[in-house]
N, C-alpha and C positions, 0 to 999 in steps of 0.2 A: 505494500499499499504506500503511496507516495507521501512524502512528508508533509505536503500541503494538506491532504486528506485528513491525516492523523491530527495535524494541529487544529484544523477546522472542527473535527469531533470533539476535541477536547475542550474547545471553547464553547460548542453548543452544549455540552454537558455541564459547564460552568454556568451558562445562562439558565439552566433548568434547576439549579440548587436553590434552596430556600432564601439564602441571603439576597440573591438578585431578584426573587420573587417578592419579596418584602420591600425591596429599594428598587423600583424599575429604573431610576436614574442610573444605579450602579452597572445595570446591565447595558444601557445606552452607552455610557462611558466605556465600558470593555469592548462593546461592538464597534465604536468609533476607533478605539485604539486598535483593535484588531484589523480593521479595514485600512487603516494607515500603515501598519506593519506589514500587511500582506501586499499593500499596493507597492511599498518599497522594495519588497522581495521580488515581486514581479517586473516592476520598473524602477530600478535603481536611478536615484537623481530626479525622479519626476517632482517631487516638492521644491527643489532647487531650480529646475527649469520653469515650474509655475511661477515661483517667487520672482525669477528674472524677467519673465514676460509681464507679469503685473507691474513690476518696476519699469519696464519699458514703456508700457501703456500709460502709466502715470506721467512719465517723463514727455511722452509725446503729447498728451494732453495739456500739460504744464506749459510746454513751449509753443502750442499752436497759436496761429495768427488770431489776434483779437480784434475788436472794433476800436481799440485805444480809449475806452470809456471804463473808468474805475467806479466800484460801488463800495462805499464805506460801510462795513457792517460792524458796529460796536456790540460786542458781546459775543462775536464768533471770529476766531483767530483766522488770519490770512490777509493776502493782497488780491483781492477780488476784482475781475475785469470780465466784462462782457464780451463774448466771443461769437455769439449767434443769436439771431431774432427768429422768432416764430410769430406770425400772426395767422389766426384761423378765421377770424371774421372781423367785421368792423366795430366789435365791442371789446376786444381784448388783445393783449400782447404778453409775449413772454420772452424771456432773454435767459440763454444759457451763460451762467458765471463759471470762471475757473480761478481757483486759488493759485497764483503764480508762485507760491512757496512750495505747496504740496502736490499740486496736480489734481485735487479733490475738485468736483464739480456741484454746482448748485442751480437752482432754477429760481429767477423772480418773475412773478407774473402779476398783471394788474387788468382790472376789469372797469369797464365804464360805470359801474354802480358804486365804485370806491373800494371794492375788494382788493386786498393785496395779499400774496402767498409768497414766502420764501421757503422752498424746499431745499434743505441743506443736507450734508451728509450726517449731521448730528440730530436734526429734527426737522418737523414742519411748522413754520410760523405763520401766523396770520393776523390781519387786522384790517382796518379801514382808513382810507386816506382819500377823501373826495378830490377829485382832480388829479390823482396821481396817473391815470391812464390819459393819454391825449393822442388825437389823430388829425392829421391834414390829409388833402388829396395825394401828397406824395411821400408822407412819413408817419411814423407813430412811435410811441415811446412812453417811459415811465419817469415821472419826476417825484421825487421823495425827498424831503427836508427834515431829517432826524424823525422819521415816523417809527413809533415803537410797535413792534410785532410780537405777540406772545404765542409760545407752545402750551404754555398752562400758567398757573398763578406765579411760578418762580423763575421760568426760563423765558427771558425777553432779550430781544436784540433791537437795535436802533439802525435804521437803514437810511443812507443819504446817497442819492444818485440823480443824475440827469442823463438817462439812456434814450438814444435816438437810433432808429433804423430807417433807412430810406427804402421805399418800395422800387424794385428793379424798373428802369425805364421801359423795357421792352415786355414787361408783365404788368399792365394795369390792373389794379385791384378789381376783383369781380367778386360779388357775393355768390357763394356756393348754396345749393339747396341738396342738403343731406336728408331730407324727409322721406324720399322714395326708396 
């Protein structure tokens, strides 16, 4: 019988003991460790390759070309820059933000009713700021002047920005009908 099968049977026997039945998380921990060890045995160096790939992805994100528009977020570490704008309809806009220090990303969105949402790596903060969302025939954006957004009673951030994205000249804005 191959070593892998013997080891797997021993781990399964361990899962069926009374100690893992009384404490299910112990069984989960053992299963996770077993999967990690077995993965390393089958594919040595996999964890290191995955870590290197994740680091390369973060570096690529951290250094991608941005819009040159910074966002100040008091309460959330980082040097945040808008790198991409999304507009789905004439009532909202969203900007992808990148922390130039870590490569983490966030999303800052505003709606014409004053709703503002910051979806960051740590949390999702929301609030209202009438006039935060603006739109003209050729551009749209978000203007915030120290607006407080909250995730709950204790986790708050203050956001200051003046973000602008132009509509491409060859693609005039057209309202889309998604009802059908």
